[in-house]
Every structure is written in C-alpha cells, then in structure tokens.
PAPATI-18799 format. One record per residue (C-alpha): residue number from 0; x, y, z. Coordinates in nm, 3 decimals. Layout:
N
  seq       c1       c2       c3
  NUM        X        Y        Z
...
//
This chain:
63
  seq       c1       c2       c3
    0   11.957    9.864    3.566
    1   11.908   10.152    3.815
    2   12.206   10.202    4.045
    3   12.229   10.360    4.391
    4   12.563   10.471    4.538
    5   12.607   10.537    4.910
    6   12.927   10.685    5.049
    7   12.940   10.673    5.427
    8   13.094   10.536    5.744
    9   13.189   10.176    5.806
   10   12.886    9.973    5.908
   11   12.827    9.632    6.060
   12   12.696    9.366    5.823
   13   12.343    9.382    5.967
   14   12.330    9.759    5.911
   15   12.452    9.718    5.553
   16   12.173    9.470    5.484
   17   11.917    9.704    5.639
   18   12.046    9.999    5.436
   19   12.043    9.809    5.106
   20   11.692    9.676    5.169
   21   11.566   10.023    5.263
   22   11.721   10.199    4.962
   23   11.593    9.932    4.726
   24   11.241    9.924    4.869
   25   11.202   10.303    4.865
   26   11.348   10.347    4.517
   27   11.121   10.074    4.384
   28   10.811   10.229    4.542
   29   10.892   10.578    4.413
   30   10.988   10.476    4.058
   31   10.760   10.178    4.003
   32   11.062    9.973    3.892
   33   11.080    9.621    4.033
   34   11.321    9.573    4.325
   35   11.519    9.304    4.144
   36   11.641    9.560    3.891
   37   11.825    9.778    4.145
   38   12.195    9.758    4.224
   39   12.327    9.923    4.542
   40   12.693   10.002    4.602
   41   12.816   10.087    4.951
   42   13.148   10.271    4.966
   43   13.290   10.287    5.317
   44   13.486   10.603    5.376
   45   13.701   10.678    5.680
   46   13.648   11.014    5.851
   47   14.000   11.123    5.762
   48   13.909   11.087    5.392
   49   13.610   11.327    5.398
   50   13.604   11.706    5.402
   51   13.306   11.905    5.530
   52   13.299   12.283    5.543
   53   13.666   12.306    5.449
   54   13.799   12.072    5.716
   55   13.842   11.700    5.772
   56   13.532   11.531    5.909
   57   13.754   11.362    6.165
   58   13.864   11.702    6.304
   59   13.515   11.850    6.281
   60   13.365   11.571    6.492
   61   13.624   11.626    6.766
   62   13.484   11.974    6.831
//
C-alpha cells in the first residue's frame, strides 16, 4: 500500500480534497499502481512549528 505524506499549512476541506486527488492521480500515473492502493496523510502544521533557514517560518514570513 503506497503512502504519501504531506506536511503543510491548514487548508479548507475543498483544498484538502483537491490535494489528495492530485497526489493520488499523479502518483498512480507515474508508478502504474492503481489509485485505490494509495493512502494520503495530510499533517497540518502551524507556522510557529516550522523552521526554515534557521528561523521560525512565522517570523520569516513577516519580513
């Protein structure tokens, strides 16, 4: 059972559905594995829980 993990910002339900469909479709096309076999996990992460370039993403985006 192929698994896709996505760590990113909070999304509205419609965007989550779009993201899951897109990941699944593309992975299926590239690998030749049927779509029904894929599992996608979305992990919502707040900007104060992510570091980029040695600083919090929250602070970086304020610049």
